[in-house]
DRENVO-256472 format. One record per residue (C-alpha): y, x, z. Coordinates in steps of 0.5 Angstrom, whole numbers, plus 500, padded with zeros to 3 digits. Each point is the difference from the previous one (the first is absolute). Last residue first. Layout:
REM DRENVO-256472
YXZ/...
***
This chain:
REM DRENVO-256472
869308754/499504506/499505495/504501495/505506500/494504504/495498494/504501496/502507502/492502501/498497493/507503496/497507498/496505506/502507496/507497496/503498505/499505504/504505496/505495499/501500508/499507501/495504502/502505506/493499503/496494497/502494500/496493502/504497505/507503500/500497492/497493504/507501504/504501495/497493496/501497506/507501502/502499492/497493501/504499506/506502496/498494495/498493505/507498502/502501492/493495499/494504497/497501493/493498498/495507499/501508499/503500494/499507497/505506500/502502493/498509498/503506499/497506501/506504499/505497504/502492501/493498504/497492502/494500504/502494504/503492497/503496504/503492498/506498505/502492500/507497501/498492499/503495496/493499497/499507499/505505499/498507500/502505504/496507497/497506505/498506497/496505506/498507496/506497497/499500492/501493499/506499504/504503495/505497505/503498493/495496499/500494495/496496504/504499505/504502508/496507498/497504506/499508499/496503506/498508500/496503504/499506503/498501507/496495506/502505505/507502497/502493500/498499508/504505502/506498497/500493503/503496496/494497496/501492502/507501498/499503493/496494499/505496502/506503497/494499494/500494500/506498501/502504494/496497495/500493500/498495496/501497492/504505498/503499493/507499503/500506504/504501506/496498507/494497495/498507499/504507500/494503498/496504505/498508502/498500506/501508504/497497506/492500498/502508500/502504494/507503503/500496506/505505504/505496501/507504499/504496497/505497506/505505497/501503507/492502498/501501493/507505503/495503505/494500495/505506496/501504505/492501502/499501493/506506499/496505500/495497495/505500495/500494496/500498493/497493498/503496505/496493499/502493500/495494501/498495495/493501499/503503493/503504503/509502501/501505499/507504503/503508498/506501504/498507499/494499505/503501508/508499501/501495492/493497502/501499507/507496498/498496495/494498505/506499505/504495494/493497498/500497508/507498501/499496495/493496502/493503496/494495499/494502496/496497505/504494505/499503508/495498505/498507501/505505495/497500493/505504496/498506502/503506498/494505496/503508501/499505496/498507502/503507500/498507502/496503494/501495494/495495497/502495505/495497506/501493503/504499505/499492502/493498504/499507505/508501499/501494505/495501504/502508501/508497502/497495505/495506503/506506501/496505497/505503496/497502492/498506498/505503494/497502492/503506499/507499495/503503494/506495499/499494495/507499496/498493497/494501495/501498492/500492499/507499496/497506496/494497498/503496496/503505496/493503498/497494499/505498494/500508497/492498501/501494494/495495502/497498493/501493498/505501494/496506498/494496501/501494496/497496502/493495496/495504505/504498506/498494498/492501498/500503507/502494503/496495497/494504501/502501507/501492500/492499497/497504505/501493504/504495497/501495505/501504507/505505496/504493498/500497506/502506504/505500494/504494504/500494496/495497503/504495506/505500495/496495495/504500493/501508500/493503500/501507499/498503492/507503498/504501505/493503503/497505494/509501500/499502506/494504500/502504493/507501504/496504507/497504493/506502497/504502507/495504503/498504494/503506501/496501507/493500498/496493501/495502504/495495503/502495496/499492500/498500508/499493500/504496506/497497505/502492501/503495504/500493497/505496504/504505502/498508499/500505495/496505496/500499491/502508498/498507502/502506498/499506502/505505499/502507496/503506502/496507498/498505504/494502496/494497504/504494499/507497505/501494503/505494501/497493502/502495495/499493503/502494495/500493501/499502507/494499505/497506499/507503501/500499508/505505501/497505503/494502497/496507502/501504494/507502500/506499496/500491499/502496496/501492501/502495494/502493501/502495494/503492501/495495495/499499493/507505499/506499499/504506499/494504498/503501493/506502500/499504507/506499505/498505504/493503499/501506497/505502506/496498504/493503497/503507500/502499508/494498501/498506497/504505503/498496507/493501498/501508504/492502497/494504504/504497507/494502505/505502505/505495499/507503499/502496493/498494501/499497507/501494498/495499495/502496493/504493499/503499493/504493501/499494496/498500493/501493497/499493501/505499505/503504507/502506503/501503492/508501502/502500507/504506500/502507502/504505499/504501506/507496498/495496496/498497507/505498502/503497493/493495500/503498507/505498497/497496495/495497504/506497505/501493497/492499500/500501508/494505502/495498506/494504498/502507499/495503497/498507498/495504496/494505501/496495496/496498507/507497502/506503505/504495503/507498502/504501506/507497503/500493498/501501493/508501495/502506505/496502506/494500494/505503495/502506504/493502503/498501492/506504499/497504506/495500496/502503494/505504503/493504504/496500493/495495498/493501497/496494499/497502493/507497497/502495507/503495496/504493503/497494502/504494501/498494504/505493499/499495505/496497504/494499497/500505496/505500492/498507499/504505496/498507497/506500494/495498495/498495505/507498501/501498492/493497499/502495507/506498496/498495495/496497505/505500505/504497496/507503497/506498499/500497507/506505502/496504506/495500493/506503496/502504504/493505501/499500492/507504500/499505506/493500496/504504494/504503505/494503504/498502494/505504497/501504506/492501500/501503493/506504501/496503505/495502498/504503494/505504504/495504503/494497506/497504504/491501501/499500507/498506505/506501504/503508499/506498496/502495505/503494499/506498501/502495506/501493497/506497501/498493502/500495494/507497498/501492503/503496495/495494502/498495494/
***
């Protein structure tokens, strides 16, 4: 075991809007790391087989992939401070190959981890109040939320407060440590869904009723993978005080009735589908049995958590005109988003450069973002579920200077929401479950559509790629979804059209026979040429598809067959 002390972490500034651990949190992490270090030593000594070690490592976020161990680190609800991002850069450089991969659950993965180094990595994480707990295994995973939380003009309720409450409630919950399968929760505080809540095991929309009281629309039973399903709404308005009790009832119902004898049927989505209205009835019956006083969410707890997410010290500013530079305007038009405060903006940083690996960031780039966040965004960074980063609170007058800094770091691709802003899983380049490559397909598509003018002409279009049926690339809800599968030893790619992960959530329709690795990029070309030929002025791809249907695309794709 390496006797390397973790790099001393810079103190977390008091204005950083992340939940700050106390002595109890830190003592728990230290004990957990010491326990796992002993398990690692036993595995290295041959005292534990890989099969015996597997459930122990999964409880600490450690996977065995094709080439090495992969460590998945939790970034609760996608919120980081600069000290934490800088520490992730240090880990990437010291113990990996100089980069990390940001995921669709707002986490980060290191794909080249040596087993003997894991305890030291975990200590380095603990030094900045981070860990890898509940990033794997059949438990409640990292709760995700809106990357613009606390900044977006359309926000009704700040979802980070409730995401943190759910994190504390779910962490090592004794009843839900060994669920039938993994369990994912997403929460948004705005009427526009930016978290794909309808394809989660539980999706929550925080809202206010006519009296101004906070509550939640509750959806359950959504999910992708082998059997993709859109969630069912169980409650249109669940009062704030009842949140934990009602979620406890959903989890108890699933834990009791979920299928444990078939891994493919063990997700809650199958239970909700099979029981239909009886699932909602079972949840309500279970909820009625819970002692209300015990499960009531105390307003004092909410108020205490809210203090961690108080607004940063904004200045009284007026909106500032943007510079006229065409290159800056091209970037700002895709990357800069309106803020709830005058004179401020939110900036999305693309991790999808032309020819790059979607979601990857080098140690140098992470350090650059940390510096820029400290200088321009109160030291705060967000990870989006589409594998980009966000600086949530930037003065408009600083946007040009920030752009210069991002260009210097190779992080100023002006492609947010365009065809090269691709979601992709690691695929067969890393994942032991994958049956086809995802990364090279994403790279080739972005290179084919590298011309920015062409991307802007095509307009908003989301391309999602998965390397297997588990759908980590969310291909089912891409406007253009690509699924790589193995067919008699050959990689082929099925294509779906018309998926959506927003309020109008929909699963894509299969266009027809799969395309070879060599032909799949040409297929995307044909699809987008068909869109351009049929669209109305200003019409987005998804709207064009819904208007004209599958037939014109299918005809164009298979005309020569």
